[in-house]
C-alpha positions as CSV (number, residue, x, y, z in Angstrom):
1,M,127.7,10.0,144.1
2,T,130.3,8.7,146.8
3,E,133.2,10.6,148.1
4,S,136.5,9.0,146.8
5,T,139.0,7.8,149.4
6,P,142.2,9.1,150.0
7,Y,143.7,6.1,148.4
8,E,142.0,6.7,145.2
9,R,142.6,10.7,145.5
10,I,146.4,10.0,145.7
11,G,146.4,7.7,142.4
12,G,146.1,4.0,143.9
13,E,148.9,1.4,144.2
14,A,151.7,2.9,141.9
15,R,151.5,6.3,143.6
16,I,151.3,4.8,147.3
17,R,154.5,2.7,146.0
18,E,156.1,5.9,145.0
19,L,155.3,7.8,148.2
20,V,156.6,5.1,150.5
21,D,159.8,4.9,148.3
22,R,160.3,8.8,148.5
23,F,159.6,8.5,152.3
24,Y,162.5,5.7,152.9
25,D,164.9,7.4,150.2
26,Y,164.7,10.8,152.3
27,M,164.8,8.8,155.6
28,D,168.3,7.0,154.2
29,S,169.7,10.2,153.0
30,E,168.9,12.9,155.2
31,P,171.3,13.3,158.0
32,A,168.8,14.9,160.1
33,A,166.6,11.7,160.0
34,A,169.5,9.5,161.2
35,G,167.9,8.7,164.4
36,I,164.8,7.1,162.9
37,R,167.0,5.4,160.1
38,D,169.0,3.8,162.6
39,M,165.7,2.1,164.2
40,H,165.4,0.1,160.8
41,A,167.3,-2.9,159.4
42,K,170.2,-2.2,156.9
43,S,168.0,-2.9,154.1
44,L,165.0,-1.0,154.0
45,R,163.2,-3.4,151.5
46,G,161.1,-5.0,154.3
47,S,160.0,-1.5,155.8
48,R,159.0,-0.2,152.4
49,E,156.8,-3.3,151.9
50,K,155.1,-3.1,155.1
51,L,154.5,0.7,154.9
52,F,153.1,0.1,151.5
53,L,150.5,-2.6,152.6
54,F,149.7,-0.6,155.6
55,L,148.9,2.5,153.8
56,S,146.9,0.9,151.3
57,G,144.3,0.0,153.7
58,W,144.9,3.0,156.0
59,L,144.0,5.3,153.1
60,G,140.9,3.2,152.1
61,G,142.3,1.1,149.4
62,P,142.7,-2.8,149.8
63,D,143.5,-4.0,153.3
64,L,146.8,-5.9,152.4
65,Y,148.7,-5.3,155.7
66,I,145.6,-6.9,157.4
67,E,145.3,-9.8,155.0
68,R,149.1,-10.5,155.3
69,Y,149.7,-9.9,159.0
70,G,146.5,-9.3,160.8
71,H,145.7,-6.2,162.8
72,P,148.4,-3.5,162.5
73,R,148.8,-2.6,166.4
74,L,150.9,0.1,165.4
75,R,151.8,1.2,169.0
76,Q,152.4,-2.3,170.0
77,R,154.7,-3.0,167.2
78,H,156.5,0.3,167.8
79,L,157.2,-0.3,171.6
80,P,160.7,-1.7,171.3
81,F,161.6,1.7,169.8
82,A,162.5,4.9,171.6
83,I,159.9,7.2,170.0
84,D,159.8,10.6,171.1
85,S,159.1,14.1,169.8
86,H,162.4,14.4,168.1
87,A,161.8,11.1,166.5
88,R,158.1,11.7,165.2
89,D,159.6,14.9,164.0
90,Q,161.9,13.2,161.8
91,W,159.3,10.8,160.5
92,M,157.1,13.7,159.7
93,G,159.8,15.7,158.1
94,C,160.4,12.5,155.8
95,M,156.8,12.2,154.8
96,S,156.7,16.0,154.3
97,M,158.9,15.9,151.8
98,A,158.0,12.8,149.9
99,L,154.1,14.3,149.7
100,D,155.9,17.5,148.4
101,D,157.5,15.6,145.7
102,M,154.2,13.9,144.9
103,A,152.6,17.1,143.6
104,I,149.3,16.1,145.0
105,D,146.3,18.6,145.5
106,E,146.9,20.7,148.6
107,G,143.7,19.9,150.2
108,L,144.7,16.1,150.1
109,R,148.1,17.0,151.2
110,R,146.7,18.8,154.6
111,Q,144.2,15.9,155.2
112,L,147.2,13.5,155.0
113,M,149.5,15.5,157.1
114,Q,147.1,15.8,159.6
115,A,146.4,12.3,159.8
116,F,150.0,11.2,159.7
117,A,150.7,13.7,162.5
118,A,147.8,12.1,164.7
119,T,149.2,8.7,164.3
120,A,153.0,9.7,164.6
121,D,152.2,11.3,167.7
122,H,150.1,8.5,169.1
123,M,153.3,6.3,168.5
124,R,155.5,8.3,171.2
125,N,156.4,6.1,173.9
126,R,159.3,8.2,175.5
127,A,159.7,11.4,177.5
128,D,161.0,14.4,175.4
129,Y,164.6,15.5,176.1
130,S,164.7,18.4,173.7
131,E,162.3,20.1,171.4
132,H,163.9,20.8,168.2
133,R,163.2,20.1,164.9
134,D,165.8,19.3,162.1
135,L,163.6,18.3,159.1
136,P,161.0,20.9,157.8
137,V,157.5,19.8,158.4
138,K,154.9,21.7,156.1
139,Q,151.3,21.5,157.5
């Protein structure tokens, strides 16, 4: 018996799209996420689609992002944006709230938050000027 992937455990394509939509809905509506919202285009449609494509493969499903765009090169693609711990925490706060809305298994939620935290921390490319967190991050 093989262990199922996070992609399968979360519920596949429809649930990944739901997670991405909730994530960007929070980014678009939470005043505390204004810093990362400002890094995005006025319309979030392209960002929603790219995150969905990326998460599909990253979570063990179809490698849709790679099929369309090639290797993600996450850090390189994010270098134009000033990402410090505060921006990382805004991103994590939005993802934390989106995962809360999904009502997924707590063990899977913890696994995903740990993986997202490691990736989000790797995206940092600026020194920190303050250590404050405005959005709750539940580990």
